[in-house]
N, C-alpha and C positions, 0 to 999 in steps of 0.2 A: 529467420530468427530461430528456426529449430537447431541451428548449429551450435547454440548454447547447450552443450550436451556433455554432462560429467560421466556418462557411460552407463551400461546396463545395471540396473538395480539401484541406481541413485534415486532419491526421492524426487528430486527436480527433474521430472520427465519431460523432455521437449514436446511429447505428444500433447501435453495440455494446451499449448498454443495452437497447434494445428486443430485441435478439436474445437477450441473456442472460436477460432476464425470460421471454421466450417459451419458451426452452429449459428453464429451471428449472421453469416451470409444466408443460411437456410431460413432464418427469421425475417430476411429482407432488409436487414439493417444497413448493409452496405450498398444497397441500391437506392436509398432515400436520396432525393434530389439534392438536399443540402448537406449531404455527408461526402466527405472526400477521404479515400483510402489511399494512403501515401506510403511508399517503401521507406523503411527507416534507413538513414545514412549511417556510415560508420563514423563515430565521434572522432574529431580531430584531437591531436595531443594537447592543443591549447584548451579545448573544452575539457578534456579528462583532468588537466592540471589545474583547472579552476577550483577543484575540490581535492584532488589527489596530488601527492608530492611527485616531482619529476622522477625521483628514484624509484617510486613504487611503479609508475607506468613503465619505466625501463625494465624492471624486474618482471612484469607481466609479459612484456615483449620477449624477454629472454626465455622464460619458461614455455611460452607459447610456441616459440621456435624449436625448443628442445625439451619436450616434456620429461625426458629421462633425468633431467637435472632440476628438480623442484627447488623451491625456496620457502621452506616451511617457516622460516622466521618472518615471513610476510604472508603466511597463510596460503601459500601456493603449492599445491601438491600434497595436501592434508586429506583426511577421510571426508571432511565436509566440502572441500573445494579441490578435487583431484585435478591434476595438471592434464591438459589434452592439447593436441596440435591444433593451432588456430584459435586458442582461447582468447587472445587479445582481440582479434577482429570480431569474434562472436559476441563477447561482452561489450566491446565498443559499439557494435551495431544496436544492441538493446538500449545502451545509454544514448546513442544518437537519436533514437526515437523520442526520447523525452526531451532532448535539446532541441530537436525539430519542433516539438510541441510548443515549448517555450518561445521559439523564434516566431512561430505562427501566432501565438497570442500577442507578442510585442508588435508585430506588423499589423495586427488587426484583421488578418485574413482568416482567423478562427476565433471563436469564443470558448468553445469547449474542445478539449482534445484528450484522447485515450490512448495509452500505450500499455496494453495488458501484458506485454512482454517485459515491462519494466518493474519498478518497485524494489530494486536490489538494496534494501535499506540497512543492511548489516555492514556493508563495505566501509571501512574507515579510511581516513586520509592516507595511511601507510600500510594498510593490510587488508587482505581479503578475509571474509568471515561469513559463516552461515549460508553458504551456497552463493555468495555475492562477491563479484570481482570488482565491478565498478558501480558506484553509487549514482545511478541515473537520476533519482529523485532530487538528491542534493545538487546535481549539475543543472537540473531544470530551475531550481530555485535560484542558484547563482546566476544562471543566464538572465533570468527575469531581473535580478538585482543590478546586474551589470548593464541591462538595458534600460535602466531608469525607474523600475518599480521601487517604491519606497518601502513597502512592507508586504511580506508574503506569509500566509499561514499554511503550515504543513500539517496535515491530519492523517494519522496512520492508524488503520483499524486492523492490521494484521495481528494474529495471535501472539507473535513474538515482538518484544519491544523493538521500536525503531531506533536502536542505539546509535548506529553509524551516522544517520542524518542528524539526530539530536546533537552528537558530539562535534560534528563538522560546524554546526552554527551555535555551539554552546555559549559563546560570548558575543554573539551578533544580536543587537536589539531589534534589528529589522526583521527577524524571522522568529515566528511563534511556532514552536513544534509541540504537537499534541499526539500522544501515543496511548491508545487503549489496547491492552494486551493482558494475557495471562501472567499472573505474578511470576517474577524471577525466582521465587522460592520453589517452584515446580517446573519451570521451563527455561530453556536457553533464551537469551544470553546471561540471565541471572541478574539482570539490571532493570531499571525503570520503575523506581519506587517514587513515592510522593515527594520525598525530600530532595529529589533531583530537580532543581528549578532553574538552572541556567548559571552562567558564570557571573563574576562581579560586575561586569559591564551590562549584563543582560538578565538580571534576576527576575524570574516570573515568566520568562519566555520559553522555558522547557517545562512542559506539563505531562504528568504521567498518572494513568489510572491503572494500577496493577491489580487486575481483577482475580478473584479466587478461581482456582480450578473448579470445573463444573458449572460455571456461570452460564446461564441460557439466555434466550432472547430477551425475557423480561428484565433481568437484571442488567444485561449489557446495555439495552436501549435506555433503561433508567439512568444508568451512569453516563451514557453519551449525552443525553438531553439535560442532565444536572450540571454539566461542566462545559461542553463544547460550544453551544450557541452563545452562552454568556461571555466566554473569553474571546471568541471571534468578534462579537459585537464590540467589546471594549477595545480590542486591538485594532480594529478597522483596517484589515489587510486590503490591498488592491487586487490580489490574485490568491486563489486557493490552490495548492498542489496537494493531492491525496494519494495515499497508498492503500489498496484494497486487497491485500492478502486474504484469501478466503479459507485459511487453515484454522479458523475459529469454528468451523462446522463441526457438528457432533460426530461425524464419521471420518474426520481427518485422522490419519494414523499417527501423527506426530505430536498432537497437542491434546489439551484436556478441557477445552471449552465445549459448549453445548448448543451452539447456534444453529439455525436452519438457514437454507437459501433465502427464505422469506425475510428473516432477520437481517441478512447481509444486504439484500435488495433495499430494505428500509434505511440501512446506514448510508448506502450510495445515494439514495434519494435526499436524505437529510443533508449530506454534503453538498449536493447540487443546489439545494434551496438556500443553504448559507452563501454559496457563491452568487446566486441570484440576488439575495438580499443586501449583501455587503460589498460585492466586488464587481458590479455590473455584469454578472454572470460569468466572469473569467475563472476558468477551472481547467486544470490539468489533473487527469486521473491516471494512475498507474496500477499494475497488477501487483504481484508480490508472492507470498507464500500460498500454498494450496496443494495438497498431496493426495487427495482423493480425485484422481485425474479424470475419471470417467463420469462419475455422478455429480460432482459438485463444481469443479473449476469451470467447465464450459458453460453451465447454466449461470453461476454467479457473475462471470465476466461479461456474458452476453447481456445480462440485466444491466450491468454497469454501462455498456455501450449504448443500449437502448435508452437509459435515462439521460445520458450525456446527449443523445441525439434528439431528445425531446419526444420520444415515442416509446414510453414504457411499455413493457410486455407484461400483461396481466399474469398472475401466479398460476392461474388455472388454464393457461394457454397450453394446448398439447405440444410436446416436443415434436418437431417436424419429422415426418416418417423417413425422409431420405437420410437424415442425420442418424436416426436410430438404426437404420439398416447398415450404415457405414460402421457403426460401433460393433454391431453383431459380426459383420463380415471381417473386421480387422482384429477384433479383440475377443470375439466368441462370447460375449456376455450381452445381457439385455440393458438397455439405456433406461433412464427415467422416462415415465410417460408424460409428466407434466413439468412445467417450468418452475413450479414451487414444490414445497415439502408438505403441503396441506396441514399446516399448523395454524392454531388460533393465535395470531400475533397481538400481544397487548403488553403494556408496561405501565407502571405506576409513575405519575408525574411527581417530581421532587416536591411540588407544592403540598402534597398530602402529608409531608413531614418526614423527619429523620428517625429511623429506627436504629438505635444503638445495638440491637440484638441481631441485626442483619449484617453479614460479612461484606455484601456489595455496598450497603450504606456506609460502613465504616471506611471502606476504601474511598468512596466519593468524598466523604467529609474530610479525610486526611488530605485529599488533593485540593479541595476548595480552601481549607484553611491554610495550606502551604502557598498558593498562588493567587487566589481571589483578592486579598488586600493589596497585592502589589499591582493590581489593575484597577483599584479603586472600587472593588466589589465586596459585598458583605457575604462571607461564607455561610451564613445562617439563612439569609432571606433573599439574595439576588438569584 
């Protein structure tokens, strides 16, 4: 999976996957009796073309074979998505992991599945974007639909708007896409506002919380719990697919949110509880963004794996010594000592009332007003 490599200096460092896998293994998560670690397959053209155009897949193959001839009209060979040899196979392998997860859910051989190498949510039907070549999350959703699932909820907690996945299912009433992200006024891709609610055949199935730059755990979690559980309950999905980009962390170099690993763990826990309550626990979780490769990504995604495995790791658990030694030996820096950031995690319930002077509350109310009535919910009281 580390073959998905845009080159030295690119923020999407492949080391983040190696470090996550090593930490999850050191925590004993891969050795649990009920956990199956499976090698991701390379997605077939049929799976890729379930959400991407044949012409786009062909273009990725051409550029992959000859990176000296980029196709910037399709986002291939740009600063964000540099061309590299083997790009098609590397990207299709990440996508294949999410397709395999969906197939295992459909077969009933898994209830939860995690592909932390996935979450490439910016990739559009005809274009690469934002470090994303193939949209594996959308492919997982489509695989579920093609396999007979009637409704899927897609929940995206990356700091960046999940524009690619939203747009692929823009007019499909079977898919509820919910994205909590930093406002497009201050962050790529500049979209994801409350008035983006879905196409004419699917109004209310695109949901966006465009949170102000600087939003921290308390505001982010207040927004999540004021919108997501209510809509998931009203929509009644059969499976949840979630994207857990951890670039919302306060130390991420590309974004302006202020979350902790503790808050990100709470978000993963909340999504898992929604799957348990509404979907018979059926849940596919992917990775996504996250550019503090040493301090944040491995801990956040190991927590995700642990929650999906039903063995949550307490926040004050010491980071295993063998993993910390590996980081020092390979990167020459000290790794975090604990699995959490030692913050006091709290948030105000929406039931305490709407504060029009609070920027987060104004964001929440804009979203509730835009979509709640379309699901039979009252934006003021539900």
